[in-house]
NUVEX-40851 format. One line per 3 residues: number of its first residue (from 1); for each residue x, y, z of C-alpha. Coordinates in nm, 2 decimals, decimal comma. Layout:
NUM) X/Y/Z; ... $
//
This chain:
1) -0,77/-15,17/7,34; -0,61/-14,98/7,25; -0,84/-14,76/7,09 $
4) -1,12/-14,69/7,31; -0,78/-14,56/7,56; -0,71/-14,33/7,28 $
7) -1,05/-14,22/7,31; -1,08/-14,18/7,68; -0,82/-13,91/7,65 $
10) -0,95/-13,75/7,37; -1,25/-13,70/7,58; -1,04/-13,58/7,90 $
13) -0,84/-13,32/7,74; -1,10/-13,20/7,54; -1,36/-13,10/7,82 $
16) -1,02/-12,95/8,02; -1,00/-12,69/7,70; -1,37/-12,68/7,71 $
19) -1,31/-12,54/8,06; -1,09/-12,32/8,02; -1,28/-12,08/7,78 $
22) -1,58/-12,11/7,97; -1,29/-11,92/8,26; -1,31/-11,57/8,29 $
25) -0,90/-11,42/8,12; -0,82/-11,18/8,32; -0,75/-10,78/8,20 $
28) -0,41/-10,66/8,05; -0,28/-10,35/8,22; -0,12/-10,07/7,99 $
31) 0,17/-9,92/8,01; 0,19/-9,57/8,18; 0,34/-9,38/7,85 $
34) 0,01/-9,49/7,73; -0,14/-9,35/7,39; -0,33/-9,02/7,57 $
37) -0,02/-8,91/7,78; 0,30/-9,01/7,51; 0,46/-8,70/7,29 $
40) 0,33/-8,72/6,92; 0,62/-8,82/6,70; 0,86/-8,53/6,54 $
43) 0,87/-8,42/6,16; 1,22/-8,33/6,10; 1,28/-8,20/5,73 $
46) 1,64/-8,08/5,60; 1,75/-7,89/5,32; 2,15/-7,89/5,16 $
49) 2,26/-7,51/4,94; 2,35/-7,61/4,70; 2,32/-7,93/4,67 $
52) 2,67/-8,00/4,52; 2,97/-7,87/4,61; 3,39/-7,84/4,62 $
55) 3,59/-7,96/4,82; 3,63/-7,69/5,16; 3,32/-7,48/4,98 $
58) 3,12/-7,38/5,24; 2,74/-7,45/5,24; 2,40/-7,45/5,41 $
61) 2,24/-7,78/5,60; 1,92/-7,63/5,70; 1,69/-7,81/5,97 $
64) 1,36/-7,74/6,07; 1,18/-7,92/6,39; 0,82/-7,90/6,46 $
67) 0,73/-7,97/6,80; 0,52/-7,86/7,05; 0,44/-7,50/7,15 $
70) 0,63/-7,53/7,44; 0,93/-7,77/7,40; 1,33/-7,63/7,41 $
73) 1,49/-7,73/7,14; 1,90/-7,77/7,21; 2,05/-7,77/6,86 $
76) 2,36/-8,01/6,81; 2,71/-7,98/6,68; 3,03/-8,20/6,52 $
79) 3,28/-8,16/6,74; 3,53/-8,38/6,57; 3,72/-8,22/6,35 $
82) 3,89/-8,46/6,19; 3,51/-8,59/6,04; 3,44/-8,58/5,66 $
85) 3,19/-8,26/5,76; 3,28/-7,99/5,96; 3,05/-7,73/6,05 $
88) 3,21/-7,34/5,96; 2,94/-7,20/6,30; 2,75/-7,22/6,52 $
91) 2,40/-7,29/6,39; 2,14/-6,95/6,34; 1,80/-7,07/6,52 $
94) 1,47/-6,87/6,40; 1,15/-7,02/6,45; 0,78/-6,95/6,34 $
97) 0,46/-7,07/6,55; 0,12/-7,18/6,46; -0,14/-7,27/6,69 $
100) -0,01/-7,50/6,98; 0,32/-7,63/6,72; 0,60/-7,45/6,63 $
103) 0,89/-7,43/6,31; 1,18/-7,45/6,42; 1,49/-7,40/6,17 $
106) 1,89/-7,43/6,26; 2,12/-7,30/5,97; 2,46/-7,48/5,99 $
109) 2,72/-7,38/5,75; 2,95/-7,67/5,71; 3,20/-7,78/5,45 $
112) 3,29/-8,08/5,34; 3,68/-8,24/5,32; 3,60/-8,57/5,10 $
115) 3,45/-8,61/4,74; 3,17/-8,80/4,62; 2,84/-8,82/4,83 $
118) 2,97/-8,78/5,25; 2,72/-8,85/5,43; 2,64/-8,51/5,74 $
121) 2,69/-8,71/6,05; 2,47/-8,47/6,31; 2,39/-8,61/6,63 $
124) 2,06/-8,67/6,77; 1,84/-8,32/6,81; 1,73/-8,36/7,17 $
127) 1,33/-8,22/7,23; 1,33/-8,16/7,61; 0,89/-8,13/7,65 $
130) 0,67/-8,21/7,97; 0,67/-8,54/7,90; 1,05/-8,54/7,88 $
133) 1,31/-8,53/7,65; 1,25/-8,69/7,29; 1,56/-8,77/7,04 $
136) 1,49/-8,60/6,69; 1,74/-8,79/6,42; 1,80/-8,67/6,06 $
139) 1,85/-8,94/5,86; 1,96/-8,97/5,50; 2,13/-8,63/5,44 $
142) 2,44/-8,68/5,19; 2,59/-8,36/5,03; 2,77/-8,43/4,63 $
145) 3,16/-8,34/4,70; 3,32/-8,27/4,36; 3,65/-8,36/4,31 $
148) 3,93/-8,09/4,21; 4,12/-8,37/4,02; 4,13/-8,35/3,62 $
151) 3,99/-8,66/3,48; 4,38/-8,81/3,41; 4,53/-8,74/3,75 $
154) 4,90/-8,78/3,57; 4,85/-8,42/3,44; 4,77/-8,27/3,79 $
157) 5,10/-8,04/3,90; 5,09/-8,02/4,26; 5,18/-7,66/4,42 $
160) 5,47/-7,61/4,51; 5,51/-7,63/4,94; 5,44/-7,27/5,15 $
163) 5,72/-7,17/5,31; 5,69/-7,14/5,71; 5,50/-6,79/5,81 $
166) 5,74/-6,54/5,84; 5,90/-6,35/6,15; 5,73/-6,07/6,21 $
169) 5,96/-5,80/6,32; 5,92/-5,54/6,56; 6,01/-5,24/6,41 $
172) 6,26/-5,15/6,70; 6,41/-5,43/6,60; 6,44/-5,28/6,22 $
175) 6,51/-4,98/6,32; 6,81/-4,96/6,62; 7,11/-4,97/6,35 $
178) 6,99/-4,65/6,19; 6,94/-4,49/6,54; 7,21/-4,55/6,65 $
181) 7,45/-4,47/6,40; 7,25/-4,16/6,37; 7,27/-4,06/6,76 $
184) 7,67/-4,16/6,76; 7,66/-3,91/6,45; 7,53/-3,66/6,65 $
187) 7,78/-3,74/7,02; 8,06/-3,68/6,77; 7,92/-3,34/6,66 $
190) 7,85/-3,17/7,02; 8,20/-3,35/7,03; 8,33/-3,17/6,76 $
193) 8,11/-2,87/6,86; 8,26/-2,83/7,22; 8,58/-2,88/7,11 $
196) 8,58/-2,60/6,87; 8,46/-2,37/7,05; 8,74/-2,43/7,32 $
199) 8,97/-2,46/7,04; 8,95/-2,13/6,81; 8,87/-1,85/7,10 $
202) 9,25/-2,04/7,23; 9,36/-1,93/6,88; 9,15/-1,62/6,87 $
205) 9,29/-1,48/7,15; 9,65/-1,59/7,08; 9,65/-1,36/6,78 $
208) 9,67/-1,03/6,80; 9,46/-0,80/6,57; 9,68/-0,74/6,31 $
211) 9,78/-1,12/6,28; 9,44/-1,17/6,29; 9,37/-0,97/6,07 $
214) 9,65/-1,07/5,78; 9,48/-1,42/5,90; 9,15/-1,37/5,76 $
217) 9,29/-1,21/5,47; 9,48/-1,51/5,33; 9,20/-1,73/5,49 $
220) 8,96/-1,50/5,25; 9,24/-1,58/4,95; 9,25/-1,95/5,02 $
223) 8,80/-2,00/4,98; 8,86/-1,82/4,65; 8,50/-1,65/4,65 $
226) 8,58/-1,41/4,31; 8,61/-1,76/4,12; 8,25/-1,90/4,19 $
229) 8,09/-1,58/4,17; 8,01/-1,45/4,47; 8,23/-1,16/4,42 $
232) 8,00/-0,92/4,64; 8,04/-1,16/4,96; 8,38/-1,08/4,86 $
235) 8,46/-0,75/4,90; 8,19/-0,73/5,19; 8,40/-1,03/5,35 $
238) 8,67/-0,80/5,33; 8,52/-0,50/5,44; 8,45/-0,66/5,79 $
241) 8,82/-0,80/5,84; 8,90/-0,48/5,81; 8,69/-0,31/5,99 $
244) 8,69/-0,57/6,26; 9,13/-0,45/6,31; 9,05/-0,12/6,31 $
247) 8,73/-0,18/6,61; 9,06/-0,30/6,75; 9,30/-0,02/6,78 $
250) 9,07/0,28/6,76; 8,82/0,16/7,08; 8,52/0,38/6,98 $
253) 8,49/0,19/6,60; 8,32/-0,08/6,71; 8,15/-0,33/6,44 $
256) 7,81/-0,16/6,56; 7,84/0,15/6,37; 7,79/0,27/6,04 $
259) 8,07/0,35/5,81; 8,03/0,67/5,85; 8,01/0,67/6,19 $
262) 8,34/0,50/6,16; 8,49/0,77/5,92; 8,38/1,06/6,16 $
265) 8,51/0,86/6,42; 8,90/0,77/6,27; 8,95/1,12/6,04 $
268) 9,15/1,28/6,34; 9,34/1,02/6,41; 9,69/1,06/6,26 $
271) 9,79/0,68/6,28; 9,46/0,62/5,99; 9,43/0,72/5,63 $
274) 9,06/0,83/5,70; 9,03/0,94/5,28; 9,17/0,60/5,16 $
277) 8,96/0,37/5,42; 8,63/0,57/5,32; 8,70/0,58/4,98 $
280) 8,69/0,13/5,06; 8,38/0,17/5,28; 8,18/0,36/4,97 $
283) 8,26/0,08/4,75; 8,24/-0,16/4,97; 7,90/-0,02/5,07 $
286) 7,79/0,02/4,68; 7,84/-0,36/4,63; 7,64/-0,44/4,96 $
289) 7,35/-0,26/4,91; 7,30/-0,10/4,59; 7,45/-0,42/4,41 $
292) 7,71/-0,27/4,20; 7,89/-0,51/3,98; 8,24/-0,56/4,03 $
295) 8,49/-0,73/3,82; 8,73/-0,95/3,92; 9,04/-0,76/3,91 $
298) 8,81/-0,47/4,12; 8,81/-0,74/4,43; 9,12/-0,86/4,41 $
301) 9,22/-0,45/4,39; 9,05/-0,46/4,74; 9,19/-0,76/4,85 $
304) 9,53/-0,50/4,79; 9,43/-0,17/4,96; 9,23/-0,38/5,20 $
307) 9,55/-0,52/5,30; 9,76/-0,24/5,28; 9,57/-0,02/5,52 $
310) 9,56/-0,29/5,75; 9,97/-0,29/5,73; 10,00/0,12/5,73 $
313) 9,79/0,15/6,00; 9,99/-0,17/6,21; 10,29/0,05/6,09 $
316) 10,16/0,38/6,21; 10,02/0,25/6,53; 10,39/0,07/6,60 $
319) 10,57/0,44/6,57; 10,27/0,60/6,76; 10,36/0,29/7,05 $
322) 10,72/0,28/6,96; 10,80/0,67/7,04; 10,54/0,64/7,36 $
325) 10,76/0,39/7,50; 11,04/0,61/7,43; 10,87/0,96/7,58 $
328) 10,81/0,73/7,90; 11,13/0,56/7,90; 11,27/0,88/7,92 $
331) 11,07/1,03/8,14; 11,17/0,74/8,37; 11,51/0,84/8,33 $
334) 11,45/1,15/8,40; 11,28/1,11/8,68; 11,55/0,84/8,80 $
337) 11,78/1,08/8,75; 11,65/1,37/8,94; 11,59/1,14/9,20 $
340) 11,94/1,05/9,23; 12,03/1,43/9,23; 11,78/1,45/9,51 $
343) 11,91/1,15/9,68; 12,27/1,33/9,64; 12,20/1,67/9,76 $
346) 12,07/1,49/10,09; 12,32/1,32/10,12; 12,58/1,58/10,11 $
349) 12,40/1,87/10,35; 12,38/1,55/10,60; 12,75/1,51/10,62 $
352) 12,81/1,85/10,63; 12,60/1,86/10,89; 12,69/1,60/11,05 $
355) 13,08/1,80/11,08; 12,95/2,09/11,18; 13,08/2,16/11,56 $
358) 12,84/2,13/11,82; 12,81/2,40/12,13; 12,86/2,28/12,52 $
361) 13,05/2,33/12,83; 13,39/2,34/12,87 $
//
């Protein structure tokens, strides 16, 4: 009985399966982005030049991508500054068109900061086509980075620490102390000149021509030009002192005149020994203009003669002024006596007129 039931169930299942196979199966729909409308796979190539570098050395990572001619590629960059590989400059992009395909190449200048086989973690490349945006991935790109350490790291001597960046001091901060010192010196020099201009004329005005000439001779002797090889200059200065004194005592004998003109002016002046002065002027002119050599004794003798001429002329001038003063005093005394006599005569005549009897009616 159990065998009959099992055979009946098996028969029903077989009939049901035959019925299912006889029914038509529904057709399976394809997705919208069918094979006919999908973008063909992108071909990516990469190369590294050189393939082995040291830490920090720059290498070129070249990525080439084949895309449809109307596609737009957005080349990525590595923005993580702490990454093992960094980009040193923006990518240089070039393209080459061949039919409906365009080969676009990007050259990255990179540097690796780790040793060993360092992977280049370049982000996916976004390619925009008419069917949408497709991403291309660069896989397996690695750069071999050599270590700069010796085989025995105990032999490595680290470089000393570099000092911090020096402060750049502007030029005006370096030179302003010197400029301040120069400005202070110029101010002191200007004040000294102003004071000297005010003091020296006052001193010269307080001295007479004779006192000024004696002071100039003493200054020449203190300077000692004759002892340092400037004997001609010493004689010329002594002659100038003498001429300055003559210009002050004899008005027409100014310094603007020549020696001959001065001699012609003082020739008839009884105060001036014109012959001796002519000899001094001639000696000085030969030294100044003819470059005549002069000995030390001659310079000292010229000093003495010029000083003697000044003293001679001053004594004669004082005697002349004294005589003139005495003459003026005598003339004033005579005038006063005459005035007193005339006044006494006038008073006597007035008294006589007052004593004379006047005529009148008795």
